[in-house]
C-alpha positions in Angstrom: 223.8 44.3 126.5 221.7 41.2 126.6 218.3 42.2 128.3 218.5 39.0 130.4 221.4 40.4 132.4 220.7 44.1 132.4 221.3 45.5 135.9 217.6 45.8 137.0 217.1 42.1 136.2 220.3 40.5 137.4 219.4 39.1 140.8 222.1 38.8 143.5 221.8 35.3 144.7 225.0 35.3 146.6 225.9 37.8 149.3 229.4 38.0 148.0 230.2 41.6 146.9 233.6 42.4 148.1 233.4 46.2 148.4 236.5 48.2 149.1 236.8 51.9 149.6 238.5 54.0 147.1 242.2 54.6 147.6 243.9 57.6 145.9 247.6 57.1 146.9 249.9 60.1 146.4 252.9 59.7 144.3 255.9 59.0 146.5 258.4 61.8 146.4 261.0 59.3 145.0 258.7 58.4 142.1 259.5 59.8 138.7 257.5 62.6 137.2 256.4 60.3 134.5 255.0 57.8 137.0 253.2 60.6 138.9 251.6 61.9 135.7 250.5 58.4 134.7 249.0 57.9 138.1 247.2 61.2 137.9 245.9 60.4 134.4 244.4 57.0 135.3 243.0 58.3 138.6 241.3 61.3 136.9 239.9 59.1 134.1 238.4 56.5 136.5 236.9 59.1 138.9 235.4 61.0 136.0 233.9 57.8 134.7 232.3 57.1 138.2 234.7 54.3 138.9 235.7 54.8 142.5 236.9 51.3 143.6 240.6 51.4 142.7 244.0 51.8 144.3 247.2 53.2 142.8 250.6 51.8 143.4 253.0 53.7 145.6 256.5 53.2 147.1 256.4 51.5 149.5 253.1 50.0 148.4 250.1 50.6 150.7 248.7 47.8 152.9 245.4 47.9 151.1 247.1 47.8 147.6 249.3 44.8 148.7 246.4 43.0 150.4 244.1 43.3 147.3 246.8 42.3 144.8 247.9 39.3 146.8 244.4 38.1 147.8 244.0 36.1 144.5 247.6 35.2 143.8 247.5 31.5 144.0 251.1 30.7 143.0 253.5 32.3 145.5 256.2 32.0 143.0 254.7 35.1 141.4 254.0 37.1 144.5 257.6 38.1 145.5 259.0 41.7 145.6 261.0 41.1 142.4 257.9 40.5 140.4 256.9 43.7 138.4 253.6 45.1 139.9 250.7 46.8 138.4 250.4 50.6 138.4 246.7 50.5 139.4 244.4 47.8 140.8 240.8 48.3 139.7 237.7 46.4 141.0 234.7 47.2 138.8 231.3 46.5 140.4 229.1 46.8 137.2 229.3 46.1 133.5 229.5 49.9 132.9 232.4 50.2 135.3 234.2 47.4 133.5 233.7 49.1 130.2 235.0 52.5 131.6 238.0 50.7 133.3 239.0 49.3 129.9 238.7 52.7 128.2 240.7 54.5 131.0 243.5 52.0 130.9 243.7 52.4 127.1 243.8 56.3 127.4 246.5 56.0 129.9 248.6 53.6 127.8 248.4 50.9 130.3 248.4 47.3 129.3 245.4 45.3 130.7 245.4 42.2 132.8 242.0 40.7 133.6 241.8 38.6 136.8 238.9 36.5 137.8 240.3 34.0 140.3 244.1 34.3 140.1 244.7 30.7 139.2 246.8 31.4 136.1 249.7 29.0 136.7 252.1 31.5 135.3 250.4 34.6 136.7 249.4 36.0 133.3 246.2 37.6 134.8 248.2 39.8 137.2 251.9 40.2 136.0 253.5 41.7 132.9 257.0 42.2 131.6 259.4 44.4 133.7 259.2 47.3 131.3 255.4 47.1 130.7 253.2 49.6 132.7 250.0 47.8 133.3 246.8 47.6 135.2 245.0 44.7 136.8 241.2 44.8 136.4 240.0 42.3 139.1 236.5 40.9 138.6 235.9 39.6 142.1 233.1 42.0 142.6 231.4 40.8 139.4 230.4 37.5 140.9 226.6 37.5 140.6 224.9 34.3 139.3 221.3 34.2 138.0 219.7 30.7 137.8 216.8 29.9 135.6 216.0 26.3 136.6 213.0 26.1 134.3 215.3 26.4 131.2 218.3 24.7 132.9 220.4 27.8 132.2 222.4 30.4 134.2 224.0 33.8 133.7 227.3 34.0 135.6 229.5 37.0 135.8 233.1 36.2 135.0 234.3 37.1 138.5 232.2 34.3 140.0 234.3 31.3 141.2 233.4 27.7 140.3 232.3 27.3 143.9 230.0 30.2 143.8 228.4 28.9 140.6 228.1 25.4 142.1 226.5 26.8 145.2 224.0 28.9 143.3 222.9 26.0 141.1 222.5 23.7 144.1 220.5 26.2 146.0 218.1 26.5 143.0 217.8 22.9 142.0 219.7 19.9 143.3 219.0 18.0 140.1 221.2 20.4 138.0 225.0 20.9 137.8 227.5 22.7 135.8 230.3 20.9 134.1 233.6 22.4 135.2 236.7 21.8 137.3 237.1 20.6 140.9 238.9 23.6 142.5 236.2 25.8 144.0 238.3 28.9 144.0 239.0 29.0 140.3 237.4 32.0 138.6 234.9 31.0 135.9 236.3 33.8 133.6 239.7 32.2 133.0 238.4 28.5 133.4 235.9 28.8 130.7 238.1 30.8 128.4 240.5 28.0 128.3 238.0 25.2 127.9 237.3 24.0 131.4 237.9 20.2 131.9 236.2 18.6 134.9 234.7 15.6 136.5 231.6 15.8 134.4 233.4 16.3 131.1 233.2 12.6 129.9 229.4 13.0 130.2 228.7 16.6 129.2 231.9 18.0 127.7 233.9 21.0 128.8 232.6 24.2 130.5 233.0 26.0 127.2 230.9 23.3 125.4 228.1 24.4 127.6 228.2 28.1 127.0 225.1 29.4 125.1 225.8 33.1 125.0 228.2 35.7 126.4 228.6 39.4 126.8 232.1 40.6 125.7 233.5 44.0 126.3 235.7 44.7 123.3 238.7 47.1 123.0 236.4 50.0 122.1 234.4 49.4 125.3 231.3 48.0 123.5 229.2 45.3 125.1 228.7 42.5 122.5 226.5 39.4 122.7 226.9 36.4 120.6 225.1 37.8 117.6 226.9 41.1 117.6 230.3 39.8 118.2 229.9 37.1 115.4 230.3 33.4 115.5 234.1 33.4 114.9 234.7 35.5 118.0 232.1 33.6 120.0 234.0 30.4 119.0 237.3 31.9 120.0 236.3 33.1 123.6 235.1 29.5 124.4 238.5 27.8 124.8 240.9 30.1 123.1 242.6 31.2 126.2 242.0 34.2 128.4 243.5 37.7 127.9 243.4 37.8 124.0 239.9 38.8 123.0 238.4 41.4 125.4 236.8 41.1 128.8 233.9 38.6 129.1 231.5 40.3 131.5 229.1 37.3 131.8 228.5 33.9 130.4 225.1 32.1 129.7 225.6 28.6 130.7 223.8 25.3 130.0 223.1 23.4 133.2 223.2 19.6 133.0 221.0 17.0 134.8 222.4 14.9 137.7 220.7 12.2 139.7 219.7 12.8 143.3 222.5 10.6 144.4 225.9 10.2 142.9 228.9 8.0 144.1 232.3 9.5 145.0 235.2 7.2 145.3 238.7 7.7 146.9 241.0 4.8 146.6 244.6 4.9 147.9 246.9 2.1 146.8 250.5 2.5 148.2 253.0 -0.1 146.9 256.2 -0.7 145.2 257.3 1.1 142.1 256.3 -1.9 140.0 252.9 -2.3 141.7 252.0 1.3 141.2 253.3 1.2 137.5 251.1 -2.0 136.9 247.9 -0.4 138.3 248.6 2.7 136.2 249.2 0.5 133.1 245.9 -1.1 133.6 244.1 2.2 134.3 245.0 3.4 130.8 242.9 0.7 129.3 240.0 1.1 131.7 239.3 4.7 132.6 238.9 6.1 129.0 236.5 3.3 128.1 234.2 3.4 131.2 230.6 4.5 130.8 230.3 8.2 130.1 228.8 8.6 133.7 232.1 7.4 135.2 235.2 9.6 135.7 238.2 7.8 137.3 241.5 9.6 137.5 244.7 8.6 139.1 247.4 10.5 141.0 250.9 9.2 141.4 253.1 10.6 144.2 256.2 9.6 146.1 256.9 10.2 149.8 259.8 11.2 152.0 260.4 7.4 152.7 260.8 6.6 149.1 257.4 4.8 148.8 255.0 5.6 146.2 251.3 5.4 145.8 248.3 5.6 143.4 245.3 7.6 144.5 242.2 6.9 142.3 239.4 9.5 142.4 236.1 8.6 141.0 232.7 10.1 140.4 229.9 8.0 139.1 226.4 9.6 138.2 224.5 6.7 139.8 224.2 4.5 142.8 227.2 3.1 144.8 226.4 -0.5 144.1 226.5 0.0 140.3 229.8 2.0 140.7 231.4 -0.9 142.6 230.1 -3.4 140.2 231.6 -1.6 137.2 234.9 -1.2 138.9 234.9 -4.9 140.0 234.3 -6.1 136.4 236.4 -3.6 134.5 239.3 -3.1 137.0 239.5 -6.1 139.4 243.2 -5.4 140.1 241.9 -2.3 142.0 240.0 -4.5 144.5 237.8 -1.6 145.5 235.9 -2.0 148.8 232.5 -0.8 149.9 234.1 1.8 152.3 236.1 3.5 149.5 232.9 4.6 147.7 230.1 6.7 149.2 226.7 7.9 147.9 225.9 11.6 148.2 224.4 14.5 146.4 226.2 16.1 143.5 226.9 19.3 145.4 228.3 17.2 148.4 230.7 15.5 145.9 231.8 18.9 144.7 232.7 19.8 148.2 234.7 16.6 148.6 236.6 17.0 145.4 237.4 20.5 146.2 238.9 19.3 149.5 236.8 21.7 151.7 234.6 21.0 154.6 231.1 22.2 153.8 228.7 23.5 151.1 229.1 26.9 152.5 232.9 26.8 152.0 232.2 26.9 148.2 231.6 30.6 148.7 235.2 31.1 149.9 237.5 32.8 147.4 240.8 31.9 149.0 242.2 28.3 149.3 243.3 27.2 152.8 246.9 27.0 151.7 249.1 28.5 149.0 252.4 27.2 147.8 255.1 27.9 145.3 254.7 25.6 142.3 255.3 24.8 138.6 253.0 22.9 136.3 253.4 21.3 132.8 251.0 19.2 130.7 250.7 16.5 128.1 248.3 14.3 126.2 248.5 10.6 125.7 247.0 9.0 122.6 248.4 5.4 123.0 248.9 3.5 126.2 252.4 3.8 127.7 254.2 0.5 128.0 254.9 -0.9 131.4 258.6 -0.3 131.2 258.1 3.4 130.5 255.7 3.7 133.5 258.1 1.9 135.8 260.8 4.4 135.0 258.4 7.4 135.5 257.1 6.0 138.8 260.7 5.4 139.9 261.5 9.0 139.2 258.5 10.2 141.2 259.4 7.8 144.1 262.6 9.9 144.5 260.9 13.3 144.6 258.1 13.7 147.2 257.3 17.2 146.2 256.2 16.2 142.7 253.1 14.4 141.5 251.3 13.7 138.3 247.5 13.6 137.7 246.2 11.4 134.8 242.7 12.7 133.8 240.7 10.3 131.6 239.2 11.4 128.3 236.9 9.4 126.1 233.0 9.5 126.4 231.6 12.8 125.3 235.2 14.2 124.9 235.8 11.7 122.1 232.5 12.6 120.3 233.0 16.3 120.0 234.9 17.5 116.9 238.4 18.9 117.4 237.3 22.1 115.6 234.0 22.6 117.2 235.8 24.8 119.8 239.4 26.1 119.9 240.1 23.3 122.5 241.2 20.6 120.1 242.1 17.6 122.4 239.1 15.4 121.7 238.9 12.1 119.9 242.1 9.9 120.0 243.2 11.3 123.3 243.2 8.6 126.1 244.0 11.0 128.9 245.7 14.2 129.9 248.6 14.5 132.2 249.3 17.3 134.7 252.8 17.4 136.1 253.3 19.5 139.2 255.9 20.2 141.8 255.4 22.3 145.0 257.9 23.9 147.4 258.1 26.2 150.4 259.5 29.6 151.0 263.3 29.5 151.4 263.8 26.3 149.3 265.5 26.3 145.9 262.6 26.7 143.6 264.7 26.7 140.4 266.1 23.3 141.3 262.5 21.9 141.7 261.4 23.5 138.4 264.5 21.8 136.8 263.5 18.5 138.2 260.0 18.7 136.8 261.4 19.7 133.4 263.6 16.6 133.4 260.6 14.4 134.2 258.7 16.2 131.3 261.6 15.6 129.0 261.7 11.9 129.8 257.9 11.5 129.0 258.4 13.1 125.6 258.6 9.8 123.8 255.3 8.5 125.2 252.9 11.4 124.6 251.4 13.3 121.6 253.9 14.5 119.0 254.2 16.9 116.0 253.4 18.9 117.9 253.6 17.8 121.5 250.1 19.1 122.7 249.4 21.0 126.0 246.4 22.4 127.8 246.1 26.2 127.8 244.5 26.2 131.2 247.7 24.7 132.5 249.6 27.6 130.9 253.3 26.9 130.6 255.8 29.7 129.7 258.4 27.1 128.9 256.7 26.7 125.6 257.6 30.2 124.5 256.8 33.9 125.1 256.5 37.1 123.3 257.3 40.6 124.7 254.9 43.2 123.5 255.4 47.0 123.6 252.8 49.7 124.0 251.0 50.3 120.7 252.1 46.9 119.3 249.6 45.9 116.6 249.7 42.9 114.3 252.7 41.4 112.6 253.5 38.3 110.7 256.6 37.8 112.8 254.5 37.7 116.0 252.0 35.3 114.4 254.9 33.0 113.6 256.5 33.3 117.1 253.1 32.6 118.9 252.7 29.4 116.8 255.3 27.9 119.2 252.7 27.7 122.0 249.5 28.4 119.9 250.2 25.3 117.8 250.5 23.1 120.9 247.5 24.5 122.8 245.2 24.7 119.9 246.7 22.4 117.1 244.9 23.0 113.8 242.6 25.7 115.3 245.5 28.3 115.7 245.0 29.9 112.4 241.3 30.5 112.9 242.2 32.0 116.3 244.5 34.5 114.7 241.7 35.5 112.3 239.3 36.0 115.1 241.8 38.1 117.0 242.3 40.2 113.9 238.6 40.8 113.7 238.0 41.7 117.3 241.2 43.3 118.5 243.4 44.3 115.4 245.3 46.7 117.6 246.3 44.0 120.1 244.9 45.8 123.1 244.3 42.6 125.1 247.6 40.7 125.1 250.0 38.8 127.4 253.2 36.8 127.1 251.3 34.0 125.4 248.3 35.7 123.8 247.1 35.2 120.2 248.4 38.0 118.0 246.5 39.7 115.2 247.6 39.9 111.5 248.9 43.1 110.3 246.5 45.2 108.1 246.2 43.4 104.7 248.1 40.4 106.0 247.0 36.8 105.7 247.9 33.3 106.9 249.5 31.0 104.4 
């Protein structure tokens, strides 16, 4: 283990240990002998390894088991009684407990799901196939953050949320920040593993671009730093998606400078379908070419009245006057007013973009509301013609539960090589698109999912092709899945099947990811429905 984060030196900056008493549920009399034996095996192994913070499933499930499992499920679509549940829920509090938990799951023939924040859009951090016995190892108690302002670095355990990292950074030095997403309850483990795009990415790149070292717990329970895991595996864990490589216990992060005052803008422009389409059309030419210090996204959403609006969200690393001057010159059609932009500290802007009330709210792990939802993604490499946008906006005007977010690329994102990290969506991409639809309990969720798929199908002729690219942090099981069985190792067939999504998330980097997987996890211990498979022994990629 890296001496910089050995337990005696890892300072607890945030009073956020969520400690729960041990629960050792007795097997329900209706449970099968096989289930009872499996429960006894994992319980015995964990206790003998000094892991006491766990709870075993039962029928009916205990209140504590249900509360812990549901705490970090952000998509209610994946929380219902019909969804297959884990056999055991484990909350390690130390690196050693994390190592022991992995070994106990292996010895009990349980598939492993690692959860740091529960924001996997398809629940891959806490669900598994119906016939797959599995364990959830939840990292919420591994949320410590150690800041070294002198070197502009931090060590963050993977269970720390983005909000917890932002809070710790700001408490240490208001002139430093971390480049990551806007949602404060997202777990850093999954976010960084998928790349981690955010409002500072046009200036400083992705979260993963700012990882200097890591401690990875491999399938054998070993703690490996950058040197001992090797550069190929270190490359893979920074953007190659979570759940494939092992358990990242902690990340060493590069912190980036921000001015004392930044400018945050929120600009709402309701209008007709054509007006919104025209503003969006112009945005395509403006946002990706703004100065690196300027992030300006747009969100398009309809309403129950059939109206539609653009909402432009901007962050400028500089004073308000300069921000307004740039928008007035580059995007006069927006007609931005003084009241729509405000100067504040960077940490205050993080609060605003997270849609929470105060800096202290960055420490909360649960969002104020949860919904049922489905998400898909795209990348755009050439501006979409006005006619195409008019039709897309018209479709959105008729479905108030759906919206799309256009995130600008360019800047530093265009100067980093597509193979520097597994995340390949760099130069040549103007912007990314997130399509999302939400609904409430009791509504016909499949009808809403079908609607979003039709919108996505319509957009196919305007976005990247051969393959149609996607963002792994917006994981989408529509792109394909694979069902693993216990003891499944590598196979060329699996490598071919997984290319269906691996080629779209990672483009030309897929082959290198397969080789890295083969090196670190040849027995495919860490796997999910869209994980990277290893090659069979003696196999090679053509």
